[in-house]
C-alpha positions, 0 to 999 in steps of 0.5 A: 143314707149317710144323712139319715138319723137312726135310733141308738142301738141298745148295745149293752143296755138290758134295762127296759126303762133306760132303753126307752128313755134313751130312745134306743131301737126296741124290737117290740116283743110285748105281744108275748106278755099276755100270752105268757101271763094267760098261759100259766102262773109259773113260767120257765124259759131256756135260751142261750146266753146274750139272747135278750133274756135279761131285757125280757125280764126287765120289760116284765118288771116295768109292765107289772109295775104298771109303768104305762108311759114306757110302753107308748106305741108298743103292742101291749099299750093297745090291748092292756086296759088296767095297768095294775101296779104289782110289787115285783121281786127281781133276782138276778143270779148272774152275779152268783158265778164262781162261788162256793157254798158260803159265798153263794149263801151270802150272795142270796142274802144280799139280793134279798136285802136289795129287794127288801130295801126297795120294797120297804120291808126288813128282816134278818133271817140268816137262811135265804129260803126263810128270808124269801118266804118272809119277803113274799108274805111281808110285801103281800101284807104291806101292799095288799096285792099279790107279788110278782117274782122274776128270776133271771139266770137261775142256773148261773151258780151251777153252770161252771160246776156242771162237770164237777161231781162234788161241787154241783150237788152242794150248790144245787142244794143251796139253790133248791132250798132258796127256791123252795118257798115258791110252792107254799107262797102260791096264794101270795103270788101273781106271776113267777117267771124263771129264765136261764140257759140250761134246764135242770130237773124240777126235782133237783132245783124247784123242789115241788114246783110241779106246775112250772110251765116250760115254754122253751119248746112252745112254737107260740114263743119261738120268736120271744128272744132273738131277731126274726127274719121279718123283724130284721127286714121291717125294723132294721132295714136302715141299719142293714143299708148303712152296714152295706154302704160302709162295707161296700156291699149291696143291701142284698149282699149285706142281708145274705152275709148277715143271714149266713153269719148270725141267722139259723136258730130255731128253738122249736118247730115250726119256728121263724128263722132267728138271728143272734141279737147280740152279734147282730147289734154289734155288727150294726154298731161297728159296721163290720161282721165279726164273731161277737158272740164268741168274743164276749166269752166262751163258757169254760164249762162247755169246753170241759164237758166236750172233753168229758164226753170225748167229743171230737170236732167232726162229731159236731155235725147234723144229729138226728134225735128225739126231743127228750135227747136235747130238751133234757136236764143237764145234770143227768146228761148221758151225751153232750147234746142237751148242753150243746142245744141249750147253750146255743151251739146246736139248734133245730134244723128240721123236724119229722112229724111222722117219727117225732125226730129232730135234726140238730146242727150248728146254727151258722158260720159264726158258731162253726168258726168260733167253736173250731177256734176254741177246739184248735188248742186241743190239737196244737198248743198255741197262744200266738198270732200264728194260728189265725194268720196261717188260717187266713193265708191258707184260706187265700191259697185255697181260694186261688186253687193252690192246694199245694201252697195251702199244704205247705203253709200248714206244714210250716205252721205245724213245724213251728209250734209245740204239740199236744200229747197223744198225737201218735195216731192217725185220728189226731191228724184227721181231727186237726185237719177237720178243725183247720178246714172248718176254719176256712169256712168250707164244707168238710166231713170225715169218714165219708162212706162209699160202696167200697170203704170210707174216705178219710176226709172230704173238702168241698169248695165252690170249684172242686171236691177234694178227697183226702186219704191220710197216713201216719208214717206211711207214704203219700203214695200208699195213701193215693194207692188206697184212693185208687184201689177203693175207687173213691172218686166214683162215689162223687161222680155226680157231684157236678164238681171236678174231683181231686185226690190228695194223699198225705203222709204225717210224720209222728216224730216231727208232728207235721205233714212230711209229703203229699200227692195231688192228682186231678 
């Protein structure tokens, strides 16, 4: 394995032609091209960030320019006979983030000018929508061929203000005006492909473009972005073996760990298992399994929206709902579910055809741990090394079945850090423990119903099941008495694990655990 030469991994490469010329690994997605172009003239796809949307747009760009030589050995080369060259307008809106109305208008004029220069036309209209209309007709008249329009990250200018009632309508109107010529330009257009993270309502963004086909939930395109279970085994096996060798694991163990860490996405149902391609490629590059998706940046708009909708960590668990509850325009959200799903923090886990109900949940360990790390500052204001270090030591203590030692670590940690406001209620500490226990990578749930009441928290390890009762300014003995009075352990008698009762007292003045009792 050490001497085998592997293709370069396309880390950071989003241009298809560059990827081919550098002989990088490419997981062939070209079979989807005739499916898309044959389905509709106007196609929309929503997928989370860093799932390969830009590479897909670049691949379409090369295809429509008739660059047959780039597709040698790929599926499309076996079925495409004509390779007609079309003029392509490509608009990348990723550079339009964090801009006000004037800056956004200026950026739109800039990317229009780039396309004009590339295709040899000129214009000086000050309004982006008029200039786009002129660009399409001018290119059509110059080439005599219909125009292909590719729009990447169409929603980038809006995502950071999706929680702002004043800015969102203003920027949304700018983008609506920009896209408005697409409807009238229909006779001059060959194909329009629009991609982004979220789904804004067609009326608010694409004006009268009512024939836009949304393939985001179409099972035929479930594997369009991301790496499937089959693809990782058939096209990435050598990289998995190298990772296993470098980490001292067997190939079987490496596959299992990769699946636990990065797999679990389903963007429709039925759907193959889909891995996060960004994290997967970086794990192969660094020969280490890390939280690469979160290290690349957690969108601030998500954290702001979690606050706006009063989402506490324990609410981020399996949720049953209709498709209309998550495949919905984000600017009219009545819950956080559409944003969590469309941005990749929730995914489809089950579907019941009889009721048309979907079950959504966090896709994998990387997302669960990363999201909890982002939420931890809401409960303890800290920006030092102590948080992750303490969690690691707590993980070791729990692994060694030393619950008392784990709680002592937590007690000391909470005593040494500044606290957030509004901590004088029991629910705050319940959510704090939920976040920390989630960071330990263990199953945890809150307010678990029994025949006689609700257990504050349940923590499950491979060895034991822990039942926690939390009291604020009341003794650990009182907490333990409630567990016994309500006979909570009876609810879990058939779980197959020893049940351990844990009563904890939190001190509102010291903002930490003051005492606890543990009883097997």
